ROMAR-917850 format. One record per residue (C-alpha): x, y, z. Coordinates in steps of 0.25 Angstrom, whole numbers, plus 5000, padded with zeros to 4 digits. Each point is the difference from the previous one (the first is absolute). Example, Ala and Ser with C-alpha at 12.3 -4.5 7.8 and 13.67 -1.06 7.14 Angstrom:
REM ROMAR-917850
{x: 5049&y: 4982&z: 5031}
{x: 5006&y: 5014&z: 4998}
REM end
This chain:
REM ROMAR-917850
{x: 5344&y: 5557&z: 5417}
{x: 4999&y: 4989&z: 5011}
{x: 5005&y: 5004&z: 5013}
{x: 5004&y: 4992&z: 5012}
{x: 4987&y: 5005&z: 5007}
{x: 4992&y: 4994&z: 4989}
{x: 5008&y: 4988&z: 4997}
{x: 4995&y: 4986&z: 5005}
{x: 5007&y: 4987&z: 4996}
{x: 4990&y: 4991&z: 4994}
{x: 5010&y: 4989&z: 5002}
{x: 5008&y: 5002&z: 5013}
{x: 5013&y: 4992&z: 5000}
{x: 5002&y: 4991&z: 5012}
{x: 5011&y: 4990&z: 5004}
{x: 4990&y: 4988&z: 4997}
{x: 5003&y: 5003&z: 4985}
{x: 5015&y: 4997&z: 5002}
{x: 5005&y: 4988&z: 4993}
{x: 5014&y: 5000&z: 5006}
{x: 5007&y: 5003&z: 4987}
{x: 5005&y: 5014&z: 5001}
{x: 5000&y: 5003&z: 4985}
{x: 4986&y: 4995&z: 4998}
{x: 4994&y: 5007&z: 5013}
{x: 5006&y: 5014&z: 4995}
{x: 4994&y: 4998&z: 4987}
{x: 4987&y: 4996&z: 5006}
{x: 5000&y: 5013&z: 5008}
{x: 5003&y: 5008&z: 4988}
{x: 4988&y: 4994&z: 4993}
{x: 4991&y: 5003&z: 5012}
{x: 5005&y: 5014&z: 5000}
{x: 4997&y: 5002&z: 4985}
{x: 4986&y: 4993&z: 5003}
{x: 4997&y: 5010&z: 5011}
{x: 5005&y: 5012&z: 4991}
{x: 4991&y: 4995&z: 4989}
{x: 4988&y: 5000&z: 5009}
{x: 5003&y: 5014&z: 5005}
{x: 5001&y: 5006&z: 4986}
{x: 4985&y: 4996&z: 4999}
{x: 4996&y: 5011&z: 5010}
{x: 5006&y: 5011&z: 4990}
{x: 4994&y: 4994&z: 4988}
{x: 5012&y: 5004&z: 4992}
{x: 5000&y: 4991&z: 4988}
{x: 5015&y: 5002&z: 4996}
{x: 5004&y: 4998&z: 5015}
{x: 4992&y: 4987&z: 5000}
{x: 5006&y: 4995&z: 4987}
{x: 5014&y: 5003&z: 5005}
{x: 4999&y: 4993&z: 5013}
{x: 4993&y: 4988&z: 4994}
{x: 5011&y: 4999&z: 4989}
{x: 5010&y: 5000&z: 5011}
{x: 4993&y: 4989&z: 5008}
{x: 4999&y: 4991&z: 4987}
{x: 5015&y: 5002&z: 4997}
{x: 5004&y: 4998&z: 5014}
{x: 4991&y: 4987&z: 5001}
{x: 5007&y: 4994&z: 4987}
{x: 5014&y: 5004&z: 5007}
{x: 4996&y: 4993&z: 5013}
{x: 4995&y: 4988&z: 4993}
{x: 5013&y: 4998&z: 4992}
{x: 5008&y: 5002&z: 5013}
{x: 4991&y: 4990&z: 5008}
{x: 5000&y: 4989&z: 4989}
{x: 5016&y: 5001&z: 4999}
{x: 5000&y: 4997&z: 5015}
{x: 4990&y: 4988&z: 4998}
{x: 5008&y: 4995&z: 4988}
{x: 5012&y: 4998&z: 5008}
{x: 4993&y: 4989&z: 5008}
{x: 4989&y: 4995&z: 4992}
{x: 5001&y: 4992&z: 4987}
{x: 4993&y: 5006&z: 4988}
{x: 4989&y: 4989&z: 5000}
{x: 4997&y: 5001&z: 5015}
{x: 4985&y: 5001&z: 5002}
{x: 5002&y: 5011&z: 5011}
{x: 5009&y: 5008&z: 4990}
{x: 4991&y: 4998&z: 4988}
{x: 4988&y: 5005&z: 5009}
{x: 5007&y: 5012&z: 5005}
{x: 5005&y: 5004&z: 4986}
{x: 4985&y: 4998&z: 4995}
{x: 4995&y: 5009&z: 5012}
{x: 5010&y: 5011&z: 4995}
{x: 4997&y: 4998&z: 4985}
{x: 4985&y: 5002&z: 5003}
{x: 5002&y: 5013&z: 5009}
{x: 5001&y: 5011&z: 4990}
{x: 4991&y: 4994&z: 4989}
{x: 4989&y: 4999&z: 5011}
{x: 5001&y: 5015&z: 5003}
{x: 5000&y: 5003&z: 4985}
{x: 4988&y: 4992&z: 4998}
{x: 4993&y: 5007&z: 5012}
{x: 5003&y: 5013&z: 4994}
{x: 4995&y: 4996&z: 4986}
{x: 4988&y: 4994&z: 5006}
{x: 4996&y: 5013&z: 5007}
{x: 5006&y: 5010&z: 4990}
{x: 4986&y: 5007&z: 4999}
{x: 5001&y: 5004&z: 5015}
{x: 5007&y: 5012&z: 5005}
{x: 5014&y: 4998&z: 5002}
{x: 5000&y: 5002&z: 5015}
{x: 4990&y: 4989&z: 5001}
{x: 5008&y: 4991&z: 4992}
{x: 5013&y: 5002&z: 5008}
{x: 4992&y: 4999&z: 5013}
{x: 4996&y: 4986&z: 4995}
{x: 5014&y: 4997&z: 4996}
{x: 5005&y: 5004&z: 5014}
{x: 4990&y: 4991&z: 5007}
{x: 5005&y: 4989&z: 4991}
{x: 5015&y: 5003&z: 5002}
{x: 4998&y: 5000&z: 5016}
{x: 4993&y: 4986&z: 5000}
{x: 5010&y: 4994&z: 4990}
{x: 5012&y: 5006&z: 5006}
{x: 4996&y: 4996&z: 5015}
{x: 4997&y: 4986&z: 4996}
{x: 5012&y: 4998&z: 4990}
{x: 5009&y: 5004&z: 5011}
{x: 4994&y: 4992&z: 5011}
{x: 4996&y: 4988&z: 4993}
{x: 5010&y: 4999&z: 4989}
{x: 5013&y: 5008&z: 5002}
{x: 5001&y: 4995&z: 5015}
{x: 4999&y: 4986&z: 4996}
{x: 5011&y: 5001&z: 4989}
{x: 5009&y: 5008&z: 5010}
{x: 4999&y: 4990&z: 5011}
{x: 5004&y: 4989&z: 4990}
{x: 5012&y: 5008&z: 4995}
{x: 5005&y: 5004&z: 5014}
{x: 4998&y: 4985&z: 5004}
{x: 5008&y: 4995&z: 4988}
{x: 5011&y: 5010&z: 5003}
{x: 5001&y: 4995&z: 5014}
{x: 5003&y: 4986&z: 4994}
{x: 4987&y: 4993&z: 4998}
{x: 4997&y: 4993&z: 4987}
{x: 4990&y: 5007&z: 4991}
{x: 4989&y: 4989&z: 5003}
{x: 5003&y: 5002&z: 5015}
{x: 5000&y: 5015&z: 4999}
{x: 4987&y: 5000&z: 4993}
{x: 4994&y: 4990&z: 5011}
{x: 5005&y: 5010&z: 5011}
{x: 4994&y: 5012&z: 4992}
{x: 4987&y: 4993&z: 4999}
{x: 5000&y: 4996&z: 5015}
{x: 5003&y: 5015&z: 5004}
{x: 4989&y: 5005&z: 4990}
{x: 4989&y: 4992&z: 5007}
{x: 4998&y: 5012&z: 5008}
{x: 5001&y: 5010&z: 4989}
{x: 4985&y: 5003&z: 5002}
{x: 5003&y: 5005&z: 5014}
{x: 5011&y: 5008&z: 4994}
{x: 4991&y: 5006&z: 4990}
{x: 4989&y: 5003&z: 5011}
{x: 5011&y: 5007&z: 5008}
{x: 5004&y: 5008&z: 4988}
{x: 4986&y: 5004&z: 4997}
{x: 4998&y: 5004&z: 5015}
{x: 5013&y: 5008&z: 5000}
{x: 4995&y: 5007&z: 4988}
{x: 4987&y: 5003&z: 5007}
{x: 5006&y: 5005&z: 5012}
{x: 5009&y: 5010&z: 4992}
{x: 4988&y: 5005&z: 4992}
{x: 4991&y: 5001&z: 5012}
{x: 5011&y: 5008&z: 5007}
{x: 5002&y: 5009&z: 4988}
{x: 4985&y: 5001&z: 4999}
{x: 4999&y: 5005&z: 5014}
{x: 5011&y: 5010&z: 4997}
{x: 4992&y: 5005&z: 4988}
{x: 4988&y: 5001&z: 5009}
{x: 5007&y: 5009&z: 5010}
{x: 5006&y: 5008&z: 4989}
{x: 4986&y: 5002&z: 4994}
{x: 4995&y: 5004&z: 5014}
{x: 5011&y: 5010&z: 5001}
{x: 4998&y: 5005&z: 4986}
{x: 4986&y: 5002&z: 5002}
{x: 5003&y: 5008&z: 5013}
{x: 5009&y: 5009&z: 4992}
{x: 4990&y: 5001&z: 4989}
{x: 4990&y: 5005&z: 5010}
{x: 5009&y: 5010&z: 5006}
{x: 5004&y: 5005&z: 4986}
{x: 4985&y: 5001&z: 4997}
{x: 4997&y: 5008&z: 5013}
{x: 5012&y: 5009&z: 4997}
{x: 4995&y: 5003&z: 4986}
{x: 4987&y: 5003&z: 5006}
{x: 5006&y: 5009&z: 5010}
{x: 5009&y: 5007&z: 4989}
{x: 4987&y: 5001&z: 4991}
{x: 4993&y: 5006&z: 5012}
{x: 5011&y: 5010&z: 5003}
{x: 5001&y: 5004&z: 4985}
{x: 4985&y: 5005&z: 5001}
{x: 5000&y: 5005&z: 5014}
{x: 5004&y: 5012&z: 5007}
{x: 5009&y: 4996&z: 5011}
{x: 4996&y: 5011&z: 5010}
{x: 4985&y: 4999&z: 5000}
{x: 4998&y: 4986&z: 4994}
{x: 4990&y: 5005&z: 4989}
{x: 5002&y: 4998&z: 4985}
{x: 5011&y: 5009&z: 4994}
{x: 5000&y: 5009&z: 4988}
{x: 5005&y: 4990&z: 4991}
{x: 4988&y: 4990&z: 5003}
{x: 4991&y: 5012&z: 4999}
{x: 5003&y: 5002&z: 4986}
{x: 4998&y: 4986&z: 4996}
{x: 4987&y: 4998&z: 5008}
{x: 4994&y: 5013&z: 4994}
{x: 5003&y: 4996&z: 4986}
{x: 4994&y: 4986&z: 5002}
{x: 4987&y: 5005&z: 5007}
{x: 4998&y: 5011&z: 4990}
{x: 5001&y: 4991&z: 4988}
{x: 4991&y: 4990&z: 5007}
{x: 4989&y: 5010&z: 5003}
{x: 5001&y: 5006&z: 4986}
{x: 4998&y: 4986&z: 4995}
{x: 4989&y: 4996&z: 5009}
{x: 4994&y: 5014&z: 5001}
{x: 5001&y: 5000&z: 5015}
{x: 5002&y: 5012&z: 5010}
{x: 5014&y: 5003&z: 5005}
{x: 5004&y: 5009&z: 5011}
{x: 5013&y: 5007&z: 5001}
{x: 5003&y: 5007&z: 5013}
{x: 5012&y: 5009&z: 5003}
{x: 5003&y: 5004&z: 5014}
{x: 5010&y: 5009&z: 5007}
{x: 5003&y: 5002&z: 5015}
{x: 4997&y: 5015&z: 5003}
{x: 5012&y: 5008&z: 5004}
{x: 5009&y: 4988&z: 5001}
{x: 5013&y: 5008&z: 4999}
{x: 4996&y: 5008&z: 5012}
{x: 4997&y: 4987&z: 5008}
{x: 5014&y: 4995&z: 4996}
{x: 5007&y: 5013&z: 5003}
{x: 4993&y: 5002&z: 5014}
{x: 5000&y: 4985&z: 5005}
{x: 5012&y: 4995&z: 4992}
{x: 5001&y: 4989&z: 4990}
{x: 4998&y: 4988&z: 5010}
{x: 4986&y: 5006&z: 5004}
{x: 4997&y: 5002&z: 4985}
{x: 5003&y: 4986&z: 4997}
{x: 4992&y: 4995&z: 5011}
{x: 4988&y: 5009&z: 4995}
{x: 5002&y: 4994&z: 4986}
{x: 4999&y: 4986&z: 5006}
{x: 4988&y: 5003&z: 5009}
{x: 4993&y: 5005&z: 4988}
{x: 5004&y: 4988&z: 4991}
{x: 4994&y: 4991&z: 5010}
{x: 4987&y: 5007&z: 5000}
{x: 5000&y: 5000&z: 4984}
{x: 5003&y: 4985&z: 5000}
{x: 4989&y: 4997&z: 5010}
{x: 4990&y: 5008&z: 4990}
{x: 5006&y: 4994&z: 4987}
{x: 4997&y: 4986&z: 5003}
{x: 4991&y: 4995&z: 4989}
{x: 5006&y: 4992&z: 4988}
{x: 4998&y: 5012&z: 4990}
{x: 5006&y: 5011&z: 5010}
{x: 5015&y: 5004&z: 4998}
{x: 5007&y: 5010&z: 5008}
{x: 5014&y: 5006&z: 4997}
{x: 5010&y: 5009&z: 5005}
{x: 5005&y: 5008&z: 4988}
{x: 5008&y: 5010&z: 5007}
{x: 5004&y: 5007&z: 5013}
{x: 4986&y: 5003&z: 5005}
{x: 4993&y: 4996&z: 4987}
{x: 4991&y: 4989&z: 4999}
{x: 4991&y: 4994&z: 4989}
{x: 4988&y: 4990&z: 5000}
{x: 4995&y: 4992&z: 4988}
{x: 4986&y: 4994&z: 5003}
{x: 4990&y: 4993&z: 4992}
{x: 4986&y: 5005&z: 5004}
{x: 4986&y: 4995&z: 4995}
{x: 4995&y: 5014&z: 5001}
{x: 5008&y: 5013&z: 4998}
{x: 4994&y: 5007&z: 5011}
{x: 5006&y: 4991&z: 5010}
{x: 5014&y: 5005&z: 4997}
{x: 4997&y: 5013&z: 5007}
{x: 4994&y: 4993&z: 5012}
{x: 5012&y: 4991&z: 5001}
{x: 5010&y: 5012&z: 4999}
{x: 4993&y: 5008&z: 5011}
{x: 4999&y: 4987&z: 5009}
{x: 5016&y: 5000&z: 4999}
{x: 5001&y: 5015&z: 5002}
{x: 4992&y: 4999&z: 5013}
{x: 5007&y: 4987&z: 5005}
{x: 5014&y: 5007&z: 4998}
{x: 4995&y: 5012&z: 5008}
{x: 4995&y: 4991&z: 5010}
{x: 5014&y: 4995&z: 5003}
{x: 5003&y: 5013&z: 5007}
{x: 5014&y: 5000&z: 4996}
{x: 5005&y: 5013&z: 5006}
{x: 5004&y: 5011&z: 4990}
{x: 5002&y: 5013&z: 5007}
{x: 5005&y: 5008&z: 4988}
{x: 4988&y: 4996&z: 4991}
{x: 4992&y: 5013&z: 4996}
{x: 4987&y: 4993&z: 5000}
{x: 5000&y: 4990&z: 5012}
{x: 5007&y: 4995&z: 5012}
{x: 5002&y: 4986&z: 4994}
{x: 5004&y: 4994&z: 4987}
{x: 4990&y: 5002&z: 4988}
{x: 5000&y: 4996&z: 4986}
{x: 4995&y: 5005&z: 4987}
{x: 4994&y: 4991&z: 4989}
{x: 4997&y: 5001&z: 4985}
{x: 4991&y: 4990&z: 4994}
{x: 4997&y: 4996&z: 4985}
{x: 4989&y: 4989&z: 5000}
{x: 4994&y: 4996&z: 4987}
{x: 4999&y: 4990&z: 4988}
{x: 5013&y: 5004&z: 4993}
{x: 4999&y: 5003&z: 4985}
{x: 5007&y: 4993&z: 4989}
{x: 5009&y: 5012&z: 4999}
{x: 5004&y: 5001&z: 5014}
{x: 5014&y: 4997&z: 5004}
{x: 5007&y: 4998&z: 5014}
{x: 5007&y: 5014&z: 4998}
{x: 4986&y: 5007&z: 4997}
{x: 4994&y: 4993&z: 5012}
{x: 5011&y: 5004&z: 5009}
{x: 5000&y: 5015&z: 4995}
{x: 4985&y: 5000&z: 5003}
{x: 5001&y: 4994&z: 5014}
{x: 5012&y: 5010&z: 5003}
{x: 4991&y: 5012&z: 4995}
{x: 4989&y: 4996&z: 5011}
{x: 5011&y: 4998&z: 5010}
{x: 5005&y: 5014&z: 4997}
{x: 4985&y: 5005&z: 5001}
{x: 4999&y: 4993&z: 5014}
{x: 5013&y: 5007&z: 5005}
{x: 4997&y: 5013&z: 4994}
{x: 4986&y: 5001&z: 5006}
{x: 5004&y: 4998&z: 5014}
{x: 5006&y: 4985&z: 5002}
{x: 4995&y: 4989&z: 5009}
{x: 4989&y: 4997&z: 4989}
{x: 4997&y: 4992&z: 4988}
{x: 4999&y: 5006&z: 4986}
{x: 4992&y: 4991&z: 4990}
REM end
């Protein structure tokens, strides 16, 4: 479907094409309109629509030729050279188009019609300016009282400048196309701006869909995707995979004593610390619940999982976030359970999670603020 936004008139009508005979000028404008419509159908590459517009154009051209010749026949004798030449031009118009279609029938239809459109533009522009105007001027002069010979001489004198008229017409067409091209360029720039904004918005929405809004860490939904992906990859490549589950010790008591605002601030401080430590391409850190966090890490050696986990534990303790109600420290601490090994083919995300959770429970039950590996 061609819209006004996409439409460009390949043959802009200008007053330079006016012959001064209203009926003829109105029909010329309709021919130009159909020609522009035919050109626009090429963008959709709809064969049925192209054929419909082309058939309408051909039928209207025949109707126009009959109307135009009836006007000329009122003034010119049947054997007048001007009239004979003009009839010949009309008679050869559609056969020339059919011949062009037949010659190029092996080509795609859109290519054939494009060639036809180019031919029609050249033919119609020249025919109006060089032939119809000459006939129209003679007819008007004859109707004003001149003899036919005088009318033809008058027309010839007036048509001595037809090249200038044709140049003016072409320049006006160029101006119209240039203006429309500039409009399209501005529209294209605006459209690209909107597309860029949409891409940014989509990226933001995608980020929000996998990100915990309070902490900025990845969320539980993305954790499930990453764990499944990394498990399968490490199974396939027989590479070690580290899964760490972490809880903030006595977090409910922190919330009850300091309030939820302070609790949220503690979560944000801890998350910033985790993001700083999880900066390598293969490190993923998630908030999967209120005070629960998870890590998916690829390590070349399994033992580094334990070192990594204890580094994080010490870093969080080093934040010195006050926790007066903790049973083990005056500041916030964490407990971490770690599974770090080459996953077996029978391992699943559920089995790894159960295993990591069991080590997290061991860390808690043996005193908290420690790593169970």
